[in-house]
VEXMIKOL-391407 format. One record per residue: z, x, y of N, C-alpha, C in turn; residue in three letters. Coordinates in steps of 0.02 Angstrom, whole numbers, plus 50000, padded with zeros to 5 digits. Layout:
VEXMIKOL-391407
ZXYZXYZXYALA;...
END
This chain:
VEXMIKOL-391407
500005004249940500005000050000500005004350062MET;499715001950114499685005550177500225003050223LYS;500615007650252501175005750295500935002450358LYS;501234996750376501064993550439501394997450494LEU;501015001050533501295005950578501605003150640THR;501474996850657501884993650707502114987150677ILE;502754986150678503034980650640502864974050671PHE;502674973850732502764967650766502184965050805ALA;501634963650784501134960950828501214953550833ALA;501464951250887501504944050895500804941250901LEU;500364945050931499664943150932499284949550947CYS;498644949850931498264955950939497794955350998ALA;497764960651038497314960751095496584960351071LEU;496444964051017495764964050992495724961050923VAL;496214957250904496234954550836496064947150834LEU;495744944450882495574937450881495914933850938GLY;495634928250958495904924651015496534920850995SER;496974919751044497584916051032497584909851075CYS;497774904251047497774898051084498314898251138ALA;498124895951197498604895751252499084889951242GLU;499714891051261500204885751260500224882551329ASN;500184876051333500174872551397500894871551420ASN;501094875351472501774875051496501814871951565LEU;501254869251590501264866251656501754860451659ASP;502094859951716502524854251727503224854951700GLY;503394860951672504074861951647504544863151707VAL;505024858951714505484859451771506204859751746THR;506604864751768507294864951747507664858651768PRO;508064855951723508424849851738509164851251748GLU;509354857651756510044859351769510064865851809ASN;510634867751831510684873751873510954879751834ASN;510944879151767511164884851727510594889851720ILE;510704896051736510194901151730510454906751685THR;509984909951651510144915651608509684921451626LEU;509914927551620509484933351636508884933651590PRO;508364936951615507784938251572507994942951515ASP;507604942651462507694947051405507104951751400LEU;507234957951385506694962951375506544963451301THR;505914963351283505714963551213505224969151200ALA;505314972351143504864977651122504884978251046GLY;504654983851022504594984850950505084990250928PHE;505404989150870505964993550852505914996350781ALA;505324996550752505244999550686505265007150692GLU;505355010450634505375017750634504705020850653ASP;504165017450632503495020150647503365019650723GLU;503015024550748502875024750820502145023450838THR;501715023250788501015021950802500935014650821LYS;500395013150855500305006350881499665003150855THR;499465004950795498885001650765498965001450689TYR;498614996850658498634996250586498125000950554VAL;497505000350576496975004650551496385004150598HIS;495955009150595495345009250636495485008050710ASN;496065010550733496245009850804496255002550827ASN;496464998250783496524991150801497224990050829THR;497264989350894497914989250927498234982250924TYR;498894982250919499274976050917499714975650979LEU;499694969851011500064969051074500334961951080ARG;500754960951131500994954251147500434950051179TRP;500544943551181500074939151214500454935251268HIS;500114933851322500444930651379500714923551363GLU;500484920551308500724913851290501264914051237ALA;501514919951219502014920451166502674917251185ASP;502974913751137503614910451146504094912751091LEU;504744913251107505234915051057505824910251061ILE;506194909851006506844906651005507374911951017THR;507844910551061508394915251074509054911551070ALA;509524914651035510214912351033510604917251078PHE;510644915451143510914920051194511674919751193TYR;511964923451148512694923851145513034917951114GLY;512664912751098512964907051065512444903651020ASN;512634898250988512224895250936511714890150961SER;511604889851027511094885251054510404888351048LEU;509924884251027509224886451021508894885951089ASN;508694891551117508374891651184507684894651179ARG;507234891951220506534894151219506404898951277GLN;506084904651260505904909651310505154910951306TYR;504854912251365504134913651369504024920651397LYS;503514923951368503334930751389503054930551461PHE;503304935051503503084935251573502544940351586LYS;502404944451535501914949751544501204947251533GLY;500754952051523500044950451513499844952051442LYS;499324948551420499044950051355498854957451351THR;499084960751300498944967851292499554972251304GLY;500074969551335500694973451345501044974551278ASP;501354980451271501744981551210502494980851222ASN;502694979151282503384977351297503384973351362SER;503954970051376503984966051436504584961351433GLY;504604956851480505174952351485504994945251463THR;505504941851438505454934751420505944930951464PHE;505724925251490506144921251534506294914451503SER;506874911851517507094905451492506654899851518LEU;506484895151474506164888951494506674883351483ILE;507044881451536507544876251527507214869551513PRO;507524865551472507284858851458507894854551442SER;508094850151488508694846251478509314850351490GLY;509884847751474510514851351484510574856951433GLU;510724863051457510804868651412511444867951370LEU;511974865651401512594864651365512904871251344GLY;513394870851300513734876851275513764876451199THR;513744882151168513774882451095514324887351074GLY;514394888251009514894892850983514694899950997ASN;515174904151015515034911051035514804915150976ASP;514324919750990514074924450940514244931650956LEU;514324933351019514484940151038513884944751041GLY;513284942051029512664945951033512094941051044ALA;511494943651054510904939451063510464940151000ILE;510284934550971509834934250913509194930850935TYR;508634933150908507984930250928507524929750868ALA;507074924850871506584923650818505904922850850VAL;505404926150822504714924750841504354921950780TYR;503944916750788503794913050849504344907850864PRO;504284904650922504764899550939504774894050886TYR;505384892150866505474887050814506004882250839ASP;505784876250858506254871550888506804869350839GLU;506674870250774507164868250724507594874050699ASN;507484879950727507874885750706508604884850727ALA;509054887550687509764887250702510114893450677GLY;510734894350697511124900150674511844898050660ILE;512114900650607512814899250589513254904150628ASN;513714901450669514114905750713514604910050674ASP;514754908350611515214912450572514864917750530GLU;514324915750495513974920450451513394923950484THR;513174921350542512584923950578511934923150538ARG;511934918450491511324916950453510874912350494VAL;510254914450503509774910650542509354906250496ILE;509304899950512508844895450476508204894850516SER;507644895250481506994895150514506464892450467LEU;505844892150491505294889550451504714894450451THR;504494896550392503894900750386503284896250383LEU;502774897550423502204892950427501824892450361PRO;501694886250340501294885150280500554885450295ALA;500374884650360499684885350381499644890550435THR;499224895550425499124900850473498394900650498GLN;498284903350556497614903150587497264909750580THR;496634909550561496234915650553496164919450619TYR;496234926050615496074930450671495674936250642ALA;495194938550678494754943850653495134950250640GLU;495104952650579495414958950558496174959150567ASN;496494953450570497224953350576497494946450559SER;498144945550570498454939050561498424935250626PHE;498474928550621498404924350680499054923650719GLY;498994921150778499574920150822500074915450789LYS;500714917250791501234913150763501354913950689GLY;500944918050655501024918850583501554924050565ALA;501644928950609502044934850592502774933850613ASN;503184931350570503884930050585504264936650596THR;504654936850652505044942850669505734940850692MET;506204945450684506904944350703507134950150747ILE;507564948650795507874953750836508604952050847ALA;509034957150854509734956150869509974962050913VAL;510354960350965510614965551010511294968050986THR;511514973451016512154976250997512734971951022GLU;512664969251082513174965051112512844960851168ASN;513244957151206512954952951258512704956951318LEU;512984962951328512754967051383512074970051369GLU;511914970651305511274973351283510764967651282ASP;510274967751326509774962351330509084964551306THR;509054970151268508414972351241508344969651170PHE;507804965951158507654963151092507184967851054LEU;507444971251006507034975650964506794971850904GLY;506214968450910505964964250856505734968450796PHE;505874965650737505664968850675505354963550630LYS;504834965650594504484961050549504944958550494ASN;504884952150479505264949250423504834948650361ALA;504174949550367503714948250312503264954250298CYS;502854953450247502324958350231501654954950238GLY;501124958550217500434956250232499984956950172TYR;499674951350153499164951450100498494951650135LEU;498094956750119497434957450149496904956050097LYS;496594950150102496054948250058495384950450088LEU;494884951250045494204952750068493724948350028LYS;493364943950063492894939450030492194940650056LEU;491704939750011491014940150032490604935149991TYR;490014933550015489584928949979488954927550019GLY;488434925749984487794924050016487834917150048GLU;487694916950113487644910550148488284906350140ASP;488854909650153489504906150147489854906250215VAL;490024900350239490444899650298491114896850276THR;491624900750283492284899050255492654894250300LEU;492954889150270493364884350307494104885750299ALA;494324887650239495034889050228495124893050164SER;495704896250159495904899750099496634898050084VAL;496764896250022497454894750001497674900049952GLU;498304902349960498594907349915499224904449885VAL;499304905449819499924903449787500074908149729LYS;500704908849712500894912849654500824908849590GLY;500634912149536500524908649473501174906449440ASN;501744908849464502384906749437502774902249485ASN;502424899549534502734894749579503224897849629GLY;503094903949650503544907249698503544903549765GLU;504124903349797504194900049862503974904949917LYS;503484902849958503214907550007503124904550076ILE;503314898250086503234895150152503764889750161ALA;503844887650224504314882250237505014884850251GLY;505494881150229506194882350246506454888950218SER;506794892850262507054899350241507664901050284ALA;508024906250263508564909050303508454916450311THR;508734919250364508654926350378509314929250402ALA;509434935350383510014939150408509774945750435THR;510114948150486509954954650515510534957050557MET;510714963350549511224966450590510894971150640GLU;511244972550693510984977150743510834983950709PHE;510234986450720510024992750690509744992050621GLY;509794986050591509544984950523508864981750524GLY;508664979050466508024975750459508144968650433VAL;507684963950447507784957150424507754956450348PRO;508154951850323508114949950253508014942450249THR;507464940450217507294933350212507494930650143LEU;507714924450141507844920850079507524914050084THR;507084912450037506754905950038507234900650012MET;507224894750043507664889350024507394885549964SER;507834881449934507634877849874507064872949888ALA;507024870349949506504865549965505894868849998ASP;505854875449994505264879050020504654877149978ALA;504064878650005503444876949972503104883049941THR;502604881849899502314887149857501614889249878THR;501354886649932500674888549953500664890350027THR;500204894750044500054896250114499304895550123VAL;499104892050176498394890850190498194894550253THR;497644898150249497344901350308496794896850333LEU;496884894050393496394889450423495884893350463ASP;495254892750444494724896250478494374892050531CYS;494684886550550494474882450607493744880350601SER;493324882550647492624880550647492214883850592GLU;492514888650558492164892150504492064899450518GLY;492134903550467492034910750472491474912650424VAL;490944915650450490384917850409490584924150371VAL;490544923850305490744929650264490204934950263LEU;490424941150254489954946550240489594945250175GLY;489044948550164488624947150106488694952150049THR;489134957050057489224962050004489944964450005SER;490134967849951490824970449948490954975350005ALA;490434978950026490514983850080490604980450147GLU;490334974450155490374970950220490834964750215THR;491264964650163491694958850152492124957350213ALA;492274951050224492674948850280493414949350263THR;493804952450307494524953050296494884946650316GLU;495364944750274495764938750285496494940650276LEU;496874940450330497574942550328498024936450321TRP;498494936850274498984931450264499674934550263ILE;500114931750305500804934250311501234930650258VAL;501594934550218502004931750164502694934950164LEU;503204931250142503864934350135503854939450079PRO;504334943950080504384949050028504464945649960GLU;503964946449917503934942849853503574947149802THR;503804946849740503444949949685503154944349642THR;502494943749643502144938749603502034941649533PHE;502514940749489502484943749423501884941349383GLU;501704934949392501134932249355500484932349393GLY;500474936149449499864936449489499814930649538GLY;499244930249570499134925049621498474921549607ILE;498404915649637497774911849635497544910649707THR;496914912249719496604911349784496084905649779ILE;496154900649820495674895049822495344894949890THR;494694896349890494314896549953493854890449957ALA;493814887450016493384881650027492904883150084THR;492264881750075491794882950129491694876550170ASP;491304877150222491224871450269490814865850239THR;490504866950180490144861650145490594858150094GLU;491224860350091491694857250043491674860349974GLY;491274865549965491244868849900491854873449891LYS;492134873349830492764876749817492654882349767VAL;492944888049782492924893849737493634896049724PHE;493804897149661494484899149643494474905549603GLU;494944909949618494994916349583495734917849571LYS;495894919649509496584921249491496624928349465SER;497204931449475497354937849444498004937149407THR;498054940149349498674940049311499094946349323THR;498814950949361499184957149376499724955749428LYS;500264959449423500814958749471500574960649541THR;500744956549590500584957849660501244957949698VAL;501394963649730502034964449765501914964449840ALA;502254959849875502244959749948502894962849972ILE;502844968050011503424971750037503454970950112VAL;504054969950138504134969150210503814974950248ARG;503424973150300503134978050345502604982450312ASN;502324980250255501794984050223501204979450208GLU;500614982450204500004978850189499844979550115ILE;499724973950081499494974050012498754972250011GLN;498314977350006497594975750006497374973649936PRO;496874969249935496574966949872495844969049870MET;495584970049811494884971849804494444966149828ALA;493844967849851493374962849876493194957849821ALA;493174951349839493014945949792492404942249817ILE;491944940849772491344937049791491484929549786GLU;491324925949840491364918749840490744916149803PHE;490854913749743490304911149702490294903549708VAL;489774900949736489724893649745489694890149677LYS;490034884449672490034880749609489324878949588PRO;489224878949523488564877249497488414869849508LEU;487784868149522487604861049526487654857849457PRO;487784851449454487834847949390487204843649381ILE;486834844749327486224840749317486384833549298PRO;485914829049310485974822149287485954822049211ALA;486154816549181486204816149107485534816949072ASN;484974816149108484314817049078483974823349103ASN;484384828249125484104834449152484474840549123GLU;484114846149121484404852649106484154857549159ILE;484614861349189484424866449237484404873249201PHE;483894877249216483874883949187483544888849236TYR;483694895249228483384900549267483054905549220THR;482534908749247482174913749206481934919649248ASN;482214920449308482014926049351481374924749390GLY;481104918649386480484917049421480544910249454SER;480174909249507480134902649539479444899549531THR;479004903249496478314900849489478094900049416THR;478434903349369478234903049299478774899749257SER;478644893849232479134890249191479194893249122ALA;479754892149090479854893949020479724887748978THR;479284888448928479064882748888479394883048820ILE;479784878048800480074878048733479544877448679PRO;479644881348625479154880748571479344875148523TYR;479954872348532480154866448494480364861048543ARG;480134855048533480314849548577480644843748539THR;480834845248476481134839948435481884840848426ASP;482204844348473482904846148465483354842748515CYS;483124837348547483494834448602483704827248588PHE;483854825948524484124819448505483644813648518GLY;483004814848512482514809548522482264808948594GLY;482554812848639482314812848709481704817348715ALA;481224815448757480614819148766480574822048837ASN;480304828048842480224831348907479674827848946ILE;479824826049008479314822849049479094827349107VAL;479494832349125479284837149176479694843549170SER;479414848949197479734855549195479534859049260ASN;479934857849313479744860149380480314863949413THR;480134868349460480644872149496480884868049556TYR;481564867749564481874864049618482214868949666ASP;481944869649726482204874449774482914872649794GLU;483084866349795483744864249816484294866849771LYS;484184866549705484694868849658484554875949633VAL;484014878949657483824885849639483744886649563LYS;483464881649531483384881749459482754877949439SER;482524879449379482014875249347482374869049320TRP;482034863349322482324857149299481894854249243VAL;482194853849184481884850249128482114843049133LEU;481654838449141481824831349147481584827749084LYS;482024823349058481884819748996481814812349010PHE;481534808748960481424801548970482034797348955ASP;482584800448934483214796948924483794801948925LYS;484394799248928484984803648931485054807748868ASP;485314813848877485434818448821486144817648796LEU;486224817148731486894816648701487024822148651THR;486504825548628486594830948578486014835848583SER;486134841848557485614846948549485574848748476LEU;484974848448448484884849848377484844857248362GLY;484744858948298484704865848276484164869548316ASP;484344875548339483874880248371483544877148433GLN;483904873048470483604869748528483324874748578ALA;483674880248588483424885348635483324892048599PHE;483214891748535483174897748494482644902548522TYR;482864908448544482414913748568481914911048619ALA;482134906548662481684903448711481354908648754TRP;480714908248760480334912648804479694908948823THR;479244912348857478624909048877478044913748866SER;477464910948874476864914948862476834920948908ALA;477124920248968477124925849015477794929449015ASN;478134929148958478754932948947479284931449000GLU;479454925149006479994923149051480564920249011ARG;481004924448983481554921948941482104918748984PRO;482524914748954483074911548988483584916849012LEU;483814916049074484364920249099484984916149114THR;484904909649126485484905349138485314898149123GLY;485824894249105485694887249088486314883049105ILE;486194876949130486724872149145486554865649110ILE;487014863349068486894857349028487264851349058LEU;486994845449050487324839449077487954837749037PRO;488424834349069489064832749037488994827248984ASN;488404824148979488314818848929488244821648858SER;488114828148851488024831048784488704832248752ILE;488804829848691489444830548657489414834748594THR;488814836348569488774840148507488174844848506SER;488264850548470487734855448459487594855948384PHE;486974857348368486804859348300486914866848292GLY;486604869848241486664876948228486184881048272ASP;486394887048289485964892048322485634889448386GLN;485994885648425485704882448484485414887648532VAL;485784893048546485544898248591485424904948555PHE;485394904748491485324910848451484694914748473CYS;484784921248483484214925548500483994925448573GLY;484364922048616484204922148688484494928648717CYS;484144934048706484414940748720484524942248793GLY;484214938548839484314939848910484714934348945GLU;485014930048906485434924748933486084927848958LEU;486234926749023486824929749054487374924649066VAL;487184918549088487684913549105487514906749075SER;488024903149054487944896549024488494892049051VAL;488314886049072488804880849090488754875449038LYS;489294874948996489294870048943489554863248968LEU;489384857848933489624851248953490384850848949PRO;490684847348996491414846748998491684843048937ASP;491284838548909491524834548852491254836748785GLY;491004842848780490734845248716491284845248662LEU;491144842048606491654841348553491544846148495MET;490914846948475490774851048415490184855648427THR;490214861448395489664866248396489514868248324MET;488874869248309488684871848244488794879348241GLY;488584882448188488684889648178488194893548222SER;488384899748236487944904748269487664902348336SER;488064898648374487824895748436487524900948483THR;487884906548492487654911748539487504918248503PHE;487334917948440487204924048401486664928248435GLN;486804934748441486324939648468486144938348541SER;486584935048579486494934548652486824940648682CYS;486504946248677486804952748692486994953648764GLY;486694949948812486864950848882487314945348909GLN;487514940848866487954935348887488634938248908LEU;488834936848970489444939848996490044935048996GLN;489924928749008490474924049013490264917148989GLU;490694914148949490604907248927491284903848932VAL;491294898048963491914894148966491844888248919VAL;492224888448864492214882948818492674877448845LEU;492454871148842492884865648867493484864648821PRO;494004861448848494614860348810494524855248753ASN;493944851948751493804847048698493594850448633THR;493464856848635493274860548574493894862048532ILE;493864860548468494434861948423494284867448373THR;493644869048362493454874348315492944878948346THR;493064885448339492554890448357492224892348291ILE;491624889948277491334890348210491104897348190PRO;490834897548130490564903548099490074907148146TYR;490224913548161489774917948199489554915048266GLN;489994911448299489824908348364489574913548414THR;489944919148420489764924348469489574930848434PHE;489274930348376489064936048337488604940648378TYR;488794946948384488414951948422488304950048495TYR;488814947248527488804946248599489164952148631CYS;488824957748634489154964048651489414964348723ALA;489114960448769489334960548839489844955148856ASP;490024950948809490504945648822491184948748838LEU;491484946448893492124949248913492574943848942THR;493214945248945493704940548975493644933548946ASN;493574932948881493484926448850494154922948843PHE;494154916348858494764912348851494654907148797VAL;495094907248746495074902248693495424895948719ILE;495094890248718495404884148744496044882248707PRO;496484878748742497134876748713497054872248653GLU;496504868348651496424863548597496164866448532GLY;495974872748530495684875748471496214876548416VAL;496044874548356496494875248298496224880248247THR;495554881348247495254885648195494764890548227THR;494814896848206494344902048227493964904148164ILE;493314902848163492924903848103492754911048088GLY;492484912148030492294918848007491774921948053SER;491884928148073491404931748115491304928648183GLY;491754924448206491654920848269491534925648327ALA;491894931348328491814936248382491584943048354PHE;491204942848301490974948948268490584953348318TYR;490814959548326490494964548369490474962448443TYR;490994959148466491064957948538491464963748567CYS;491134969348573491474975648588491764975848659GLU;491564971348704491814971448773492464967348781SER;492654963648730493284960048732493844964748713ILE;494274966348761494824971048749495494967648741THR;495534961348763496164957548757495994950248745SER;496404947048704496284939948689496954936448680ILE;496984930148703497574925948693497394920748641VAL;497784920448587497684915448536498184909848549ILE;497944904048572498404898648592498844896148535PRO;499374892748554499884890648505499624885548455LYS;499064882048470498814876948423498384879948368ASN;498184886248374497774889348322498204890248259VAL;497974887448204498344888148141497954891648087ASN;497324893448101496914896748050496424901648083SER;496424907848058495964913048081495604915748019ILE;494944915048018494564916847959494404924347957ASP;494144926547900494014933747890493474936247938TYR;493564942447960493094945948004492994942248071ASN;493474938048091493394934348154493284938848214SER;493654944448215493604949148271493364956048248PHE;492964956148196492694962348168492334966348222HIS;492514972748228492184977348275492244975148348TYR;492764971548366492884970148437493214976248470CYS;493264976148536493594981548572494324980248587GLY;494634976048545495304973748559495824979248562LEU;496214979048616496804983348622497444979148619LYS;497394972848637497984968548636497784961448616SER;498194958548572498114951648549498774948048562VAL;498744942448597499344938548613499334932048574TYR;499794931248527499844925248486500424921048512CYS;500264915148539500774911048571501194906948522GLU;500924905548464501274901148417501884904548385SER;502424900748378503014903448345502914903648269THR;502434899648245502244899748174501604903648166THR;501584909048127500984913148121500384909048094PRO;499814909448127499214906248099499044909348031PRO;498744905447988498554907847922497934912247928THR;497954918047898497374922547896496974921047834LEU;496374918347843495954916447786495524922347765GLN;495774926447721495404932247698495664938547732GLY;495434944247710495714950647733495464952647802PRO;495894955847838495754959647898495294956147949ARG;495544950947981495134947748033495024952248093PRO;495444957448101495364962148157495094968848133PHE;494684968648083494434974748052494044979148102ARG;494184985648101493854990648143494004989948218TYR;494494985848235494704985748305495464986348309CYS;495774988248253496504988048249496844994848253ASP;496465000148266496775006748266497265007448325TYR;497045005448385497465005848444497764999048463TYR;497604993948425497794987148443498534985748432MET;498824981648478499494979048468499454971448470GLU;499874968348429499884961048424500554958648452ILE;500524954848506501124952448540501264945248517TYR;501884944148494502084937648468502754935748498VAL;502944929248495503604927348521504164931448489PRO;504634933548528505164938048502505524935148441ARG;505634928648443506004925548388505584925048324GLU;504934926748329504494925948271504234932648244SER;504514938148267504264944748246504284945448170VAL;504864943848141504924944748068504464940048030SER;504364933948056503904929248023503194932048022LEU;502974934748079502304937648082502244943848037TYR;502764947948037502744954047995502684952247921GLN;503024946847901502984944647831502314941347816ASP;502064937147863501454933447851500834937747861SER;500854942147911500294946547926500474953647904TRP;500614954447841500894960747816500454966747831GLU;499794965747829499354971447840499374973947913GLU;499654969747958499704971748029500434972348051TYR;500894972948003501604972748019501814978248068SER;501484984048065501664989548111501354988748180ASN;500944983548189500624982348254500974976748293LYS;501454973348263501744967348293502324969148339ILE;502294966348400502784967848453503054961248480VAL;503714960848491504004954948521503824954348595GLY;503714948248618503484947148686503764940548713TYR;503924940448778504164934448810503574930848843ASP;503374925248813502804921448841503044917048897PHE;
END
């Protein structure tokens, strides 16, 4: 992580515009006056930029909450100019100031929070971390960066603000994408916004504690829209301020563009947010959701917009006949249109599909009306890279994707209960495969020679794994969720991939697995799922 070299940018001079607060017409309604407060930055670091000479400064519209020697919440406004790195804040009286319980020092919170309070005995500050933050170019938006200050005594009127949070720096890119918002949440439901408490002593640093009723998401609002860069090198930076948190199960990022299209990306790796530090993330491509064909259509790509791919068999579509095969610029795909809705695909429906001018299938999207496959539906489609299967697909025949050597990702729907014989046989590029929760049986040779799969989770409902299921895979780790070991149908389902492999099972089931999976007993490790 890169150290945030100035703890406290209430707003950035060159980091995006800040909305002005309308303070016209504020008139003191009492004759109680308090001295101005001087505010600056009090972190150990002395530099005044985060990176690339991007300077952080106060903004002329900044407001703070101050507990001036007692427990009353008072509002102060910055009197300086945008770009100043120190200056004075003056009281904005509103109604009777009254008197509160004595504190013996001055406590302050940025940004101003009308609901903030302080306990006069424990000095615990109650405040709210914003669940919605505003995008600013190359930084966080105004009001997102919660800070705390405390003076030594009442004679000391210098507020040395210090950051209470850390910073997640996302980078998104995509072709023709205008971003509307980004939502971040922890995969284990960590509290990251809303109600919180803070403590800080003079000379110390803030400590935040999220309350029980705090919320689990933070949204970055991109207002009118932010046009993303088109490559990882030109990716757009998106800064999100978060409390110090360790996301043990990783985070999920949900991005929405101005057309309402949603892209979601999750990581299972631990992400640690540390106070006053930046946690950068690798650039992520915003991939627009695939269009969904009508029930009598199939979308496919072949690397061309002028040469269609012609099936050599037309009797595999459950009695439906092809009526047209044309390129649709709107969906960026070829469209096979049929004379009736599709409900099934017969044996070898797309077997080694190519055309007279050598235009093999590279991608395909099937309608959700299809519920069953015959055998070898995509067998031999050697240049097929992506497939979108029907959401309601119930059954697949054998060897569905056999010898699809360039196939990288397939998402099986949760309606699938069996991964049949040689389903992904010789799919050497298949990676990051997820077995659906509903699967109960993994057939013989189902993942034979899927050398790019290095880790797999076998869901708790799987009760049978056939012989050679994972023969010659690249497996280093296998996670078995069931407390009852699945039955191994025949010898060595992990043959030739078990030298470095470890099998993680529920801790209470280690001995059961060692007895049932005797040939892998030295590979079995207890794990907390």
